C-alpha positions in Angstrom: 19.7 8.5 -1.1 19.6 11.9 0.6 17.3 10.4 3.3 18.7 8.0 5.8 16.2 6.0 7.9 16.6 3.8 10.9 13.8 1.7 12.2 12.6 0.3 15.5 10.4 -2.6 14.6 8.3 -1.5 11.6 8.2 2.2 12.5 11.0 4.2 10.9 12.3 7.6 11.9 14.0 9.9 9.4 17.3 11.5 10.2 16.8 14.2 7.6 13.5 15.3 9.1 15.0 15.3 12.6 18.0 17.4 11.5 15.8 19.8 9.6 13.4 20.4 12.5 16.1 21.0 15.1 18.1 23.2 12.7 15.0 25.3 12.1 14.3 25.5 15.8 17.9 26.5 16.6 17.9 29.2 13.9 14.6 30.6 15.1 15.6 30.7 18.7 19.0 32.2 18.0 17.5 34.9 15.7 15.0 35.9 18.4 17.7 36.2 21.1 20.0 38.2 18.8 17.3 40.7 17.7 16.0 41.0 21.3 19.5 42.0 22.5 20.1 44.3 19.5 16.8 46.1 20.3 17.9 46.4 23.9 21.1 48.2 22.9 23.5 45.5 24.0 26.9 45.0 22.4 28.0 41.5 21.8 29.8 39.5 19.1 26.6 38.8 17.1 28.0 36.4 14.6 29.6 34.2 17.2 26.5 34.5 19.4 24.2 33.4 16.6 26.6 30.5 15.8 26.8 29.4 19.5 23.1 29.6 20.2 22.2 27.7 17.0 24.7 24.9 17.6 23.6 24.5 21.2 20.6 22.5 19.9 22.8 19.8 18.4 22.7 17.4 21.4 18.9 17.4 21.3 19.0 16.6 17.6 21.3 13.6 18.2 19.3 12.5 21.3 15.9 12.6 19.5 16.1 9.0 18.1 17.1 7.8 21.6 14.0 9.5 23.1 11.8 8.0 20.4 13.3 4.5 21.1 12.7 4.9 24.8 9.2 6.2 24.3 8.3 3.2 22.2 10.0 0.6 24.4 8.8 2.1 27.7 5.4 3.8 27.0 4.4 6.5 29.4 1.8 5.1 31.8 1.0 5.3 35.5 2.7 2.0 36.1 5.3 0.6 36.4 7.3 3.2 38.3 10.6 1.8 36.8 9.6 3.2 33.4 9.2 6.7 34.8 12.6 6.5 36.4 14.1 5.5 33.0 12.6 8.5 31.3 13.7 10.8 34.2 17.2 9.5 34.0 17.2 10.1 30.2 16.1 13.7 30.7 18.9 14.3 33.2 21.5 12.7 31.0 20.4 14.6 27.9 20.4 17.9 29.9 23.8 17.2 31.2 25.3 16.7 27.8 23.4 19.6 26.2 24.4 22.0 29.0 28.0 20.9 28.8 28.0 21.4 25.0 26.5 24.8 25.3 29.0 25.8 28.0 31.9 24.6 25.9 30.7 26.7 22.9 30.4 29.8 25.1 33.9 29.3 26.7 35.5 28.8 23.3 33.7 31.4 21.3 33.0 34.0 24.0 29.9 35.3 22.3 29.1 37.8 25.1 32.2 39.9 24.5 32.9 42.8 24.9 30.2 43.3 27.5 31.3 40.5 29.7 33.4 37.3 29.5 32.1 33.8 30.1 33.5 32.2 33.2 35.4 28.9 33.3 33.7 25.6 32.2 33.3 24.2 35.7 31.7 27.4 37.0 29.3 27.9 34.1 28.2 24.2 33.5 26.3 23.6 36.8 24.5 26.9 36.4 23.5 26.2 32.9 22.4 22.6 33.8 20.1 23.7 36.6 18.6 26.5 34.5 17.8 24.2 31.5 16.4 21.2 33.5 12.7 22.4 33.2 13.1 23.2 29.4 14.6 19.8 28.9 11.6 18.1 30.6 9.3 20.0 28.3 11.3 19.2 25.2 11.4 15.5 26.2 7.6 15.4 26.7 7.0 17.2 23.4 9.1 14.6 21.5 7.2 11.7 23.2 3.9 13.3 22.4 4.8 13.8 18.7 6.1 10.2 18.5 2.9 8.8 20.0 0.7 10.8 17.7 2.6 9.8 14.6 2.7 6.1 15.7 -1.0 6.1 16.3 -1.7 7.5 12.8 0.6 5.0 11.2 -1.1 2.2 13.1 -4.5 3.4 12.0 -3.3 3.6 8.4 -1.8 0.1 8.6 -5.2 -1.2 10.0 -7.0 0.4 7.1 -4.6 -1.2 4.7 -5.0 -4.6 6.3 -8.8 -4.2 6.3 -8.8 -3.3 2.6 -6.5 -6.3 1.9 -8.8 -8.7 3.8 -11.9 -7.3 1.9 -10.1 -7.9 -1.4 -9.3 -11.4 -0.4 -12.9 -12.0 0.7 -14.1 -10.7 -2.6 -11.7 -13.1 -4.4 -12.9 -16.0 -2.2 -16.5 -15.2 -2.9 -15.8 -14.9 -6.7 -14.0 -18.3 -6.7 -16.8 -19.9 -4.7 -19.3 -18.5 -7.3 -17.0 -19.8 -10.1 -17.0 -23.3 -8.5 -20.8 -23.3 -8.5 -21.1 -22.2 -12.1 -18.4 -24.4 -13.7 -20.2 -27.8 -13.0 -23.4 -26.6 -14.7 -21.4 -25.3 -17.7 -19.4 -28.6 -17.9 -22.6 -30.8 -17.6 -24.4 -28.9 -20.4 -21.3 -29.0 -22.6 -20.9 -32.7 -22.1 -24.6 -33.3 -22.9 -24.1 -31.3 -26.1 -21.1 -33.5 -27.0 -23.0 -36.7 -26.3 -25.8 -35.4 -28.6 -23.3 -34.7 -31.4 -21.9 -38.2 -31.0 -25.3 -39.8 -31.2 -25.9 -37.8 -34.4 -22.6 -39.1 -35.8 -21.2 -35.6 -36.0 -17.8 -36.8 -34.8 -15.8 -33.9 -36.2 -18.0 -31.4 -34.4 -17.8 -33.4 -31.2 -14.0 -33.6 -31.4 -13.8 -29.9 -32.0 -16.0 -29.2 -29.0 -14.0 -31.5 -26.8 -10.8 -29.8 -27.8 -12.3 -26.4 -27.2 -13.6 -27.5 -23.8 -10.2 -28.9 -22.9 -8.5 -25.7 -23.8 -11.1 -23.7 -21.9 -10.8 -25.7 -18.7 -7.0 -25.6 -18.9 -7.1 -21.8 -19.1 -9.6 -21.6 -16.2 -7.3 -23.8 -14.1 -4.2 -21.8 -14.9 -5.8 -18.4 -14.2 -7.7 -19.1 -11.0 -5.3 -17.1 -8.7 -4.7 -14.2 -11.1 -6.3 -10.9 -10.1 -5.4 -9.2 -13.4 -4.8 -10.6 -16.9 -4.0 -9.0 -20.2 -6.9 -7.9 -22.3 -5.8 -10.1 -25.2 -5.7 -13.2 -23.0 -9.2 -12.4 -21.7 -10.4 -12.0 -25.3 -9.0 -15.4 -26.2 -10.7 -16.9 -23.1 -14.0 -15.4 -24.2 -13.4 -16.6 -27.8 -13.2 -20.2 -26.5 -16.3 -19.8 -24.4 -18.3 -18.4 -27.4 -17.1 -21.3 -29.6 -18.4 -23.8 -27.1 -21.6 -21.9 -26.7 -22.0 -21.6 -30.5 -21.6 -25.4 -30.9 -24.0 -26.1 -28.1 -26.8 -23.9 -29.3 -26.2 -24.9 -32.9 -26.5 -28.6 -32.0 -29.5 -27.9 -29.8 -31.2 -25.9 -32.6 -30.6 -28.7 -35.1 -32.0 -31.4 -32.8 -35.1 -29.3 -32.0 -35.6 -28.6 -35.7 -35.4 -32.3 -36.5 -37.9 -33.2 -33.8 -40.2 -30.5 -35.0 -40.0 -31.8 -38.6 -40.8 -35.3 -37.5 -43.7 -34.2 -35.4 -45.2 -32.1 -38.3 -44.7 -34.3 -41.3 -43.7 -37.7 -40.0 -40.2 -37.2 -41.5 -37.2 -35.0 -41.3 -38.0 -33.1 -44.5 -37.8 -29.5 -43.2 -34.0 -29.4 -43.3 -34.4 -25.8 -44.3 -35.6 -25.1 -40.7 -32.5 -26.8 -39.3 -30.3 -24.8 -41.6 -32.1 -21.6 -40.7 -31.7 -22.2 -36.9 -28.1 -23.2 -37.3 -27.4 -20.1 -39.5 -29.2 -17.9 -37.1 -27.1 -19.2 -34.2 -23.9 -18.8 -36.2 -24.9 -15.3 -37.1 -25.6 -14.3 -33.5 -22.4 -15.8 -32.1 -20.4 -14.6 -35.1 -21.4 -11.1 -34.4 -20.5 -11.4 -30.7 -17.2 -13.0 -31.7 -16.5 -10.2 -34.2 -17.1 -7.6 -31.4 -14.7 -9.5 -29.1 -11.9 -9.8 -31.7 -12.1 -6.0 -32.3 -10.9 -5.5 -28.7 -8.2 -8.1 -28.9 -5.8 -5.7 -30.6 -4.9 -4.0 -27.3 -2.4 -6.5 -25.8 -0.9 -4.0 -23.2 -4.2 -3.4 -21.5 -5.3 -5.4 -18.5 -8.6 -6.3 -16.9 -9.7 -7.8 -13.7 -10.5 -11.4 -13.8 -14.3 -11.6 -13.3 -15.1 -15.0 -14.8 
């Protein structure tokens, strides 16, 4: 990967971004100095000057992760005083290294020639250190401010993510609670229908309904914790549900028709009413099942579990 990250805790900082920002700042600062001296009519080695002024920012680029680490470990506050001393010591140390590096570049490259020659390292370094102490303080404060702003935004985003996750978990919990309330009523009604089929000696229909109910409950138990399922699986689930409902309503319609026939004529002669009710029930649920099966040919789709 072109991007290398290092993290303190859960908050990473990106070396590529740090290098890019300091390189851009160095090029901009060096360009301003070179063009300002050119417009003033000075005579220097412009290429070496640009190179030296740009590379002078390298210690700050390398020290930025250290400043970020210190800012997170010792947040700036009125107390304790020890933390302020730690930050002050870091500023002085970074300025010492940065001024020594800039002095070394000037001694080696002599960018101010031919107008004047840079003095020796031991003479130039203290002057450069004292002159860059205030800019170092400002740069250190800017790095800390940017770090705190980015960390606060990352913390707010993490809190929003946690809130959304908790809301989603709450929705699933409410849905599961509702499912637990609905399932007993469905099971009781189905068992009553099965007992009615057994009393009417419709053993094959009762066995089929028991098998369908068993398969249905097995699928419910196996998919309780699934947030998403394939559309084909959901259609199979609905197909089992419709089969059970069809058997329930068909059996209920048959029993009501038989009772109505006995009440009207004293016998169960109107079998035509029973057949009509059962046929009507099959037609209704057959149409619903047909519409369900039409959608079952998209196995790659997924739907949210809402049952």
